[in-house]
C-alpha positions, -999 to +999 in steps of 0.1 A: +466-391-475+498-392-452+479-411-427+467-438-448+500-443-463+510-443-427+482-468-416+485-490-450+527-492-444+515-507-403+492-531-420+520-541-441+543-548-414+517-564-392+507-588-422+545-598-430+555-601-399+527-620-379+524-653-390+541-664-358+509-651-335+493-676-320+455-675-339+421-671-315+389-681-330+399-670-362+371-644-370+358-635-337+367-606-316+359-605-274+333-581-265+338-582-227+359-596-198+353-628-192+341-636-154+370-654-150+393-626-163+369-599-140+375-622-112+413-627-116+417-588-113+397-582-083+410-587-046+376-599-029+343-613-056+308-618-035+277-631-040+250-607-021+216-603-015+204-568-013+189-566+019+183-524+019+177-506-015+192-471-020+184-439+001+208-435+024+236-412+017+265-421+016+298-395+015+273-366-001+266-335+014+234-318+024+222-313-009+235-342-028+220-375-027+243-410-039+220-436-042+237-467-019+226-498-015+232-526+013+237-557+005+239-596+031+272-612+020+256-647+010+292-665-006+325-652-008+342-664-043+374-647-040+394-634-011+379-646+022+408-638+042+408-604+032+372-599+035+378-609+071+344-609+094+332-587+071+287-596+066+275-566+047+288-546+020+273-509+015+282-496-018+269-473-048+237-485-060+223-474-095+203-503-103+165-514-096+166-543-080+139-555-048+151-571-016+164-607-017+177-600-051+213-615-058+241-595-072+278-602-079+304-575-059+337-575-065+363-550-047+399-542-045+424-525-020+420-545+011+422-537+041+398-508+034+377-525+003+367-505-023+334-522-039+320-520-073+290-508-083+270-545-082+255-566-108+224-581-105+225-619-113+199-648-113+207-678-093+217-696-124+246-671-131+255-678-092+255-715-102+277-711-131+302-682-114+305-710-088+315-737-117+343-715-135+368-719-102+370-757-109+377-755-145+409-762-163+427-728-171+424-738-205+421-765-232+390-785-243+376-794-212+372-757-204+353-748-236+331-781-234+315-762-199+311-728-220+295-749-253+263-756-228+262-717-229+257-705-259+227-688-267+221-693-228+185-679-222+207-657-192+223-630-214+251-628-189+260-663-195+257-666-237+281-632-237+303-647-211+307-682-233+306-664-267+334-643-245+355-676-239+355-686-276+362-657-291+400-656-266+405-697-280+428-707-300+415-719-325+434-757-325+414-759-290+382-752-306+387-776-334+393-804-311+351-796-301+342-814-330+326-847-315+308-823-290+290-803-319+256-798-331+256-791-364+215-786-369+216-763-338+245-740-352+229-739-390+199-730-369+217-703-350+232-689-381+199-688-401+185-662-374+182-628-386+182-608-356+214-630-337+241-606-336+271-607-360+302-613-342+281-649-326+274-657-364+313-652-373+317-679-344+288-704-351+300-701-387+335-708-375+323-739-357+305-750-385+332-755-403+344-781-380+314-803-379+294-790-411+291-809-442+278-807-481+246-795-478+257-763-456+282-750-484+248-748-504+235-726-480+266-709-476+266-703-509+233-687-518+241-668-487+271-656-502+252-647-532+222-625-518+215-590-524+205-586-486+232-573-468+220-592-434+222-627-454+260-620-458+266-607-423+297-620-406+309-627-443+345-631-439+339-658-415+312-675-439+335-673-470+361-692-443+337-716-437+328-724-469+362-734-480+369-754-452+338-778-467+344-774-502+381-769-507+399-757-536+363-764-558+354-734-538+379-712-552+362-698-583+333-684-567+350-667-540+373-647-570+339-647-595+316-632-564+345-607-548+381-606-562+379-602-597+347-587-596+352-552-598+321-539-587+324-560-552+318-536-521+349-532-504+335-543-473+329-574-492+363-577-509+386-574-477+359-602-460+376-625-490+407-615-481+406-620-447+394-655-448+418-661-479+446-651-451+429-674-429+433-703-452+468-695-459+480-693-428+462-715-400+448-749-425+460-768-452+427-772-468+437-749-501+474-751-515+488-717-506+494-712-542+458-716-551+454-690-530+481-670-536+468-673-576+435-659-564+453-625-547+466-618-576+434-610-593+433-576-568+467-563-586+438-556-612+421-533-592+446-510-586+426-488-556+427-523-536+458-537-547+478-528-514+453-550-495+470-583-509+505-570-510+517-579-481+504-614-483+523-619-515+553-606-497+550-629-464+543-658-486+574-649-507+559-648-542+580-627-559+564-634-593+543-596-591+577-579-591+571-562-627+536-557-625+539-543-592+562-513-600+540-507-627+511-501-603+538-478-587+545-458-617+507-459-631+492-450-596+466-419-594+444-405-570+422-432-565+449-455-559+483-435-552+487-451-515+498-486-534+529-469-536+541-475-499+532-512-503+554-518-535+583-506-521+577-522-490+574-551-514+608-542-529+624-543-500+618-576-488+622-590-522+655-609-528+653-611-564+687-584-574+664-564-598+643-553-568+670-527-553+676-512-584+638-511-590+636-489-558+659-460-571+641-460-600+607-452-582+626-428-559+633-402-585+594-405-591+580-404-554+611-399-533+580-393-505+568-427-507+601-444-505+611-427-477+578-436-461+583-470-466+619-473-456+610-460-420+577-480-416+595-514-425+632-515-409+625-547-396+609-569-425+639-563-442+657-580-419+636-607-418+639-614-457+673-598-472+707-595-452+714-576-480+712-534-478+683-525-495+695-488-503 
C-alpha cells in the first residue's frame, strides 16, 4: 500500500507540474531507436555484402566456436575517415544469410573499430538509409518522407517511420493535414491485425483530416463489447472528441466516467484523452473538461486519477468534496488520501490550511507523505507556508 501511495503522489506531481512539457505524438510511444538515432550514436556505419558465411573461429578456444562472417563494404554512410582503407569487416554473425546479401553494420571506438552484429537489409532499406542524411533534422518536411513508409511492405521501414512520428511534436504532425489520405487511415484503423501502437498513431492522424462520418465509426467502436475494437481507446476518444467537439462529451461521460461498471483501463483511457484536450487543444472548453472529470469523484477508488488535473487547472470548487472523500476513505479508496492532501497543499483558499490540520489528526502518515512528495508544487501555486 505504501508503494501505491508513493506512486500516486509522484503521478500527482508529474501531472500538476508537467503542463509545460512539449508534447510529442500525444498517444504514441516509440518502440525502438530510429535509424537516425542509431546512426548518430555510432562512429562508423556501412552497407556491406556477405562474402563468407559463418564457419571460421573468431577469438575462440579450440572447444568453442563463435560464428563469424566476412563482409565486403559497399558503401560508407558515416565514418569514412575513421574507416580509412578498410574494405572488409569480420564480425560475430548469428543471422541467416546468403553470399551477396546486404547488411547494415555499425561500429564504435576507432581506430580499432568494434563492430556490431550485422542487420540484414533489403535494397529498398539501403536506399532508405541513404536518404536519411539529406532530410531536415525536424519539421513537417522531414515527416513527409516517413509518411510514405507507414505500413511499408518492408517491416524495418514501417517500424522506423512509426518511431519517427512517435517522437515528433504534435503541432508538427498537424502540419501534414494536406498530405494525409483519410481513406487509407480508416482502412488501417479497421484492420484487426494492426498493432495497437500503430492504430493509436493513425487515430491521431485521422483526428487531423477526418470528418463526421468517421465520428460515427468511432462511436461504434467505443460502444463495442469487443476489446479488439476498442484497442487504442485513449487515442480513439481523443480523435472522436476532436472531430465532434463538446457535443461528444456526453457519450464519453456515459460510457467511461459516470459508468461505475466501466473497466479501469477504459476509464483511464478516457481521462488521458480529456487530459490531452485540456492541455494541447482548444476544441473543448477546459471548464467543460473539468465538469466531466468531476464525475470521477463519485467513484472513490478511482478519484485520485483526476485530482491532479483539478489542481493543475485550479478548480478549487471541489475542496469540501475532496475533504469528505478523505474522511470516508476505506480499504478500496484509501490511496485517495495523499492526492487530496496534495490538492489542499496547492490550493490558495484559506480554509485549505485548516483542513490539512484537521485531516492530519485522522491520518498523519498520509499528510506526511503528501508533504514529502510535493514540495515544489506548493511553491508553484502559493507563497504561503502550507503547515
